[in-house]
C-alpha positions as CSV (number, residue, x, y, z in Angstrom):
1,X,85.2,-7.2,-51.8
2,X,86.9,-7.5,-52.1
3,X,89.5,-8.0,-47.4
4,X,94.3,-4.7,-42.3
5,X,96.9,-2.4,-43.5
6,X,97.7,1.1,-42.5
7,X,97.8,3.9,-45.0
8,X,101.6,3.6,-44.9
9,X,101.1,0.5,-47.0
10,X,98.8,2.2,-49.4
11,X,101.3,1.7,-52.2
12,X,100.4,-1.9,-52.1
13,X,97.9,-3.3,-54.6
14,X,94.5,-2.0,-53.5
15,X,92.4,-4.3,-55.6
16,X,93.9,-7.3,-57.4
17,X,92.5,-8.3,-60.8
18,X,92.9,-8.0,-64.5
19,X,92.5,-4.6,-66.1
20,X,89.5,-4.0,-68.3
21,X,90.2,-3.8,-72.1
22,X,87.3,-2.0,-73.7
23,X,88.8,-2.4,-77.2
24,X,88.2,-6.2,-77.1
25,X,85.0,-7.8,-78.2
26,X,83.2,-8.7,-75.0
27,X,80.4,-11.2,-75.2
28,X,77.1,-11.2,-73.3
29,X,76.9,-7.4,-73.3
30,X,79.7,-7.0,-70.9
31,X,81.1,-3.5,-71.7
32,X,82.3,-0.6,-69.6
33,X,79.4,0.1,-67.2
34,X,76.6,-1.4,-69.3
35,X,73.3,-2.5,-67.9
36,X,70.3,-1.2,-66.0
37,X,70.7,2.0,-64.0
38,X,71.0,1.8,-60.2
39,X,70.5,5.6,-59.6
40,X,67.3,5.0,-57.6
41,X,69.1,2.8,-55.2
42,X,72.4,4.8,-54.9
43,X,73.3,7.1,-52.0
44,X,76.2,9.5,-52.2
45,X,78.6,9.6,-49.2
46,X,79.9,12.8,-47.6
47,X,83.0,11.1,-46.4
48,X,85.9,9.2,-47.9
49,X,87.9,6.1,-47.0
50,X,91.3,6.4,-45.3
51,X,91.9,2.7,-44.8
52,X,90.6,-0.4,-46.6
53,X,91.2,-3.9,-45.4
54,X,89.6,-7.4,-45.7
55,X,87.5,-6.9,-42.5
56,X,86.6,-3.2,-42.8
57,X,86.8,0.3,-44.3
58,X,87.5,3.3,-42.1
59,X,86.3,6.8,-43.1
60,X,87.8,10.2,-42.5
61,X,85.2,11.1,-39.9
62,X,86.0,8.1,-37.7
63,X,83.1,5.9,-38.8
64,X,83.8,2.5,-40.3
65,X,82.0,-0.5,-41.9
66,X,82.5,-4.2,-41.6
67,X,81.1,-7.1,-43.6
68,X,78.1,-7.1,-41.2
69,X,77.3,-3.4,-41.5
70,X,78.1,0.0,-40.0
71,X,80.3,0.1,-37.0
72,X,78.8,0.8,-33.6
73,X,81.2,3.6,-32.5
74,X,83.3,6.5,-33.8
75,X,87.0,5.7,-33.7
76,X,89.5,8.0,-32.1
77,X,91.1,10.5,-34.4
78,X,94.0,8.9,-36.3
79,X,92.9,5.4,-35.7
80,X,91.6,2.9,-38.2
81,X,89.4,-0.2,-37.7
82,X,91.2,-3.6,-37.7
83,X,88.8,-6.3,-36.5
84,X,86.1,-7.3,-34.0
85,X,85.7,-10.4,-31.9
86,X,83.3,-11.1,-29.0
87,X,82.3,-7.5,-28.7
88,X,85.9,-6.3,-28.7
89,X,87.0,-3.8,-31.3
90,X,90.6,-3.6,-32.3
91,X,91.9,-0.3,-33.8
92,X,95.3,1.0,-34.6
93,X,97.2,4.0,-36.0
94,X,100.3,4.6,-38.1
95,X,102.6,4.9,-35.2
96,X,102.2,1.3,-33.9
97,X,99.7,2.2,-31.2
98,X,96.7,-0.1,-30.8
99,X,93.6,0.2,-28.8
100,X,90.8,-2.3,-27.7
101,X,87.4,-0.8,-27.3
102,X,84.0,-2.1,-26.2
103,X,81.0,-1.8,-28.6
104,X,80.0,1.3,-26.7
105,X,83.3,3.0,-27.2
106,X,84.8,2.4,-23.8
107,X,88.5,1.7,-23.8
108,X,89.6,-1.7,-22.5
109,X,93.3,-1.6,-23.2
110,X,95.9,0.2,-25.2
111,X,99.7,0.0,-25.9
112,X,102.4,0.9,-28.4
113,X,104.0,-1.9,-30.4
114,X,107.4,-1.9,-32.1
115,X,106.0,-1.2,-35.5
116,X,102.7,-0.4,-37.2
117,X,100.0,-3.1,-37.1
118,X,99.3,-5.0,-40.3
119,X,96.6,-7.3,-39.0
120,X,95.3,-8.5,-35.6
121,X,92.5,-9.5,-33.4
122,X,91.5,-8.9,-29.8
123,X,90.3,-12.1,-28.2
124,X,89.3,-13.1,-24.7
125,X,92.9,-13.6,-23.4
126,X,94.7,-10.8,-25.3
127,X,95.7,-9.6,-28.7
128,X,97.3,-11.6,-31.6
129,X,99.0,-9.3,-34.0
130,X,101.2,-9.1,-37.1
131,X,103.5,-6.0,-37.6
132,X,105.3,-4.5,-40.5
133,X,108.5,-6.4,-40.9
134,X,106.6,-9.8,-40.6
135,X,106.8,-9.9,-36.8
136,X,103.9,-11.7,-35.1
137,X,103.1,-12.1,-31.5
138,X,100.7,-12.1,-28.5
139,X,100.1,-9.2,-26.2
140,X,98.5,-9.7,-22.7
141,X,96.7,-6.5,-21.8
142,X,96.0,-7.8,-18.2
143,X,99.8,-8.0,-17.6
144,X,100.6,-5.2,-20.1
145,X,103.3,-7.3,-21.7
146,X,104.2,-9.2,-24.9
147,X,104.1,-12.9,-24.0
148,X,105.4,-14.1,-27.4
149,X,106.9,-12.6,-30.5
150,X,108.8,-13.9,-33.5
151,X,109.9,-12.6,-36.8
152,X,110.0,-14.4,-40.1
153,X,112.5,-13.0,-42.7
154,X,111.2,-11.8,-46.0
155,X,107.6,-11.3,-47.1
156,X,106.1,-8.3,-48.8
157,X,102.7,-6.8,-48.5
158,X,101.1,-7.0,-51.9
159,X,97.4,-7.0,-51.2
160,X,95.6,-4.8,-48.6
161,X,93.1,-7.7,-48.1
162,X,95.5,-9.6,-46.0
163,X,93.4,-11.8,-43.7
164,X,93.2,-11.2,-40.0
165,X,93.9,-13.9,-37.4
166,X,91.2,-16.6,-36.9
167,X,90.2,-17.3,-33.3
168,X,88.8,-20.8,-32.4
169,X,88.3,-22.6,-29.2
170,X,91.6,-24.5,-29.5
171,X,94.0,-22.3,-31.5
172,X,94.8,-19.0,-33.2
173,X,95.6,-19.0,-36.9
174,X,97.6,-16.0,-37.9
175,X,98.5,-15.3,-41.6
176,X,102.0,-13.8,-42.2
177,X,103.4,-11.5,-44.9
178,X,105.3,-14.4,-46.6
179,X,102.3,-16.6,-47.2
180,X,102.5,-18.7,-44.0
181,X,99.7,-19.6,-41.6
182,X,100.9,-19.7,-37.9
183,X,99.0,-22.0,-35.6
184,X,99.2,-21.1,-31.9
185,X,97.7,-23.5,-29.4
186,X,95.4,-21.7,-27.0
187,X,95.8,-24.2,-24.1
188,X,99.3,-25.7,-24.2
189,X,102.4,-23.4,-24.5
190,X,104.5,-24.7,-27.4
191,X,106.3,-23.6,-30.5
192,X,103.7,-22.5,-33.1
193,X,103.0,-24.8,-36.0
194,X,103.5,-23.4,-39.5
195,X,101.5,-24.1,-42.7
196,X,102.9,-22.8,-46.0
197,X,100.0,-21.5,-48.0
198,X,101.5,-19.0,-50.5
199,X,104.0,-20.5,-52.9
200,X,105.0,-17.3,-54.5
201,X,106.8,-15.1,-51.9
202,X,106.1,-11.9,-53.8
203,X,102.5,-12.6,-54.4
204,X,101.5,-15.2,-51.7
205,X,99.7,-13.3,-49.0
206,X,96.7,-15.0,-47.5
207,X,93.8,-12.7,-48.5
208,X,91.0,-14.9,-47.1
209,X,90.8,-17.1,-44.0
210,X,87.7,-18.5,-42.5
211,X,86.6,-21.7,-40.6
212,X,83.5,-23.6,-41.5
213,X,82.9,-26.3,-38.9
214,X,86.2,-28.2,-38.7
215,X,87.3,-27.0,-42.2
216,X,89.5,-24.0,-42.8
217,X,89.1,-22.1,-46.1
218,X,92.2,-20.1,-47.2
219,X,93.0,-18.2,-50.3
220,X,96.0,-16.3,-51.8
221,X,95.7,-14.4,-55.1
222,X,96.7,-17.6,-56.9
223,X,95.4,-20.5,-54.8
224,X,92.3,-21.7,-52.9
225,X,92.8,-24.2,-50.1
226,X,90.5,-26.3,-47.9
227,X,92.2,-27.8,-44.8
228,X,90.6,-30.2,-42.4
229,X,92.0,-32.7,-39.9
230,X,93.9,-35.2,-42.0
231,X,92.9,-33.6,-45.3
232,X,94.2,-30.8,-47.5
233,X,92.8,-29.8,-50.9
234,X,93.9,-27.0,-53.1
235,X,92.9,-25.4,-56.3
236,X,95.2,-23.2,-58.5
237,X,93.0,-20.3,-59.5
238,X,93.4,-16.6,-60.0
239,X,91.3,-15.4,-57.1
240,X,89.7,-12.0,-57.3
241,X,87.4,-12.3,-54.3
242,X,85.4,-14.9,-52.4
243,X,82.8,-15.3,-49.7
244,X,81.5,-18.4,-47.8
245,X,77.8,-18.5,-47.1
246,X,75.7,-21.5,-45.7
247,X,78.7,-23.8,-46.2
248,X,79.1,-22.8,-49.9
249,X,82.0,-21.0,-51.4
250,X,81.2,-18.2,-54.0
251,X,84.3,-17.3,-55.9
252,X,85.2,-14.7,-58.4
253,X,88.2,-15.2,-60.6
254,X,90.4,-12.7,-62.3
255,X,89.6,-14.2,-65.7
256,X,85.9,-13.5,-65.4
257,X,84.4,-16.6,-63.8
258,X,81.7,-16.8,-61.1
259,X,82.0,-20.1,-59.4
260,X,80.1,-22.0,-56.7
261,X,82.1,-24.7,-54.8
262,X,81.7,-27.0,-51.8
263,X,84.0,-26.4,-48.8
264,X,86.0,-29.4,-50.2
265,X,86.5,-27.4,-53.4
266,X,84.2,-29.6,-55.5
267,X,82.6,-27.5,-58.3
268,X,78.8,-27.0,-58.2
269,X,78.2,-24.4,-60.9
270,X,80.2,-21.9,-63.0
271,X,79.3,-18.9,-65.1
272,X,81.8,-17.1,-67.2
273,X,81.9,-13.4,-68.3
274,X,84.9,-13.0,-70.5
275,X,87.2,-10.1,-69.7
276,X,85.2,-9.1,-66.7
277,X,87.6,-7.5,-64.2
278,X,85.8,-8.8,-61.1
279,X,86.7,-7.4,-57.7
280,X,84.0,-7.9,-55.1
281,X,81.5,-10.7,-54.5
282,X,78.5,-10.9,-52.1
283,X,75.7,-13.4,-51.4
284,X,72.4,-12.0,-50.1
285,X,68.9,-13.6,-50.0
286,X,69.7,-16.3,-52.5
287,X,71.4,-14.0,-55.0
288,X,75.0,-13.7,-56.0
289,X,76.4,-10.3,-56.7
290,X,79.6,-9.9,-58.7
291,X,81.0,-6.4,-59.1
292,X,83.6,-5.5,-61.7
293,X,86.0,-2.5,-61.2
294,X,85.0,-1.2,-64.6
295,X,81.6,-0.5,-63.1
296,X,79.3,-3.4,-64.0
297,X,77.4,-5.5,-61.5
298,X,76.1,-8.9,-62.3
299,X,73.2,-10.2,-60.2
300,X,72.8,-14.0,-60.5
301,X,70.5,-16.6,-59.1
302,X,72.0,-19.2,-56.7
303,X,72.4,-21.7,-59.5
304,X,74.3,-19.1,-61.6
305,X,71.8,-19.7,-64.5
306,X,69.8,-16.5,-64.6
307,X,71.5,-13.1,-64.4
308,X,70.9,-9.4,-64.9
309,X,73.5,-6.7,-65.6
310,X,73.5,-3.3,-63.8
311,X,75.6,-0.2,-64.2
312,X,77.2,1.0,-60.9
313,X,80.1,3.1,-62.0
314,X,83.8,2.3,-61.9
315,X,85.7,2.0,-58.6
316,X,89.1,3.8,-58.7
317,X,90.0,3.3,-55.0
318,X,88.0,0.5,-53.5
319,X,84.8,-1.6,-53.5
320,X,83.4,-3.3,-50.4
321,X,80.2,-5.1,-49.4
322,X,78.9,-4.2,-45.9
323,X,75.5,-5.5,-44.9
324,X,73.3,-5.2,-47.9
325,X,75.3,-2.3,-49.4
326,X,78.0,-2.2,-52.0
327,X,80.4,0.7,-51.3
328,X,82.5,2.1,-54.1
329,X,84.6,5.3,-53.6
330,X,82.1,8.0,-52.6
331,X,78.8,6.1,-52.8
332,X,76.9,3.0,-51.8
333,X,74.3,0.9,-53.6
334,X,71.5,-1.0,-52.0
335,X,72.0,-4.5,-53.3
336,X,68.8,-5.9,-51.8
337,X,66.9,-3.8,-54.3
338,X,68.5,-5.5,-57.3
339,X,67.4,-8.8,-58.7
340,X,68.4,-11.2,-61.6
341,X,65.0,-10.9,-63.3
């Protein structure tokens, strides 16, 4: 879980999903924080999150985590983690200032943009960015200038898990605030292509974007898409969170389903936990982990047949999987110690 917004946008929805109703009858033992204890595998944190996004969580002491694990450096005071690519770390602050750092903390480039950064990535030739106000562009740190910028009218930030740009050998794919995907050719200067992904302007942000071979997997809170050359498939579904591992999509829905799909969106397996307010999914060592904001964690086998329920404790502010840990508010749980048997 969950998902590059500054604290100025903290009024946006932090974690999408259905609220948990403890008054309803919940089958399969799914109640508020039921299940086996995880106290032996839980570590309390002496820091708190100041920024939560799809690709990372920044803490008040300057440390940060990514899906892969803990960050390699301490960020400058006032800056939050945005993304990493090719050993380059992009950080930003609330004033529109951005900075590119090496993995050892050495500064490569910095500049001030017209508005605070919403998402971005530092790649080999520069920085692709999206700003508040739905302005996107390219910045060349070698020439210290913006080489392209355009603004799309409309678009609201409704989910802090807005996906960062994707960098491939041939193009940049940059999600906007109004549910569009901008395709920028890396080799031939031309007007960017536009793919409309989110149909609902007020709830259509792209919260997940990843390439798997020549297939691009995209998700908004209400749609899941698979786009390949000459092919586009979509699934209308209430997306809580998803991850892609070994060419397989593991999806949590806001109506309590754990689903396993091919990259062409063909169903492989489904398990339903009625009324579960799922928020964050992970796949580690052949096990699927589905965390609900109410505090329950379901650990399933890869076929979604066997499962075991654990009590983690509710998440009021955020939940996020980094490496083999699940972070929630002021603690982290070692997922590798939990099994479905």
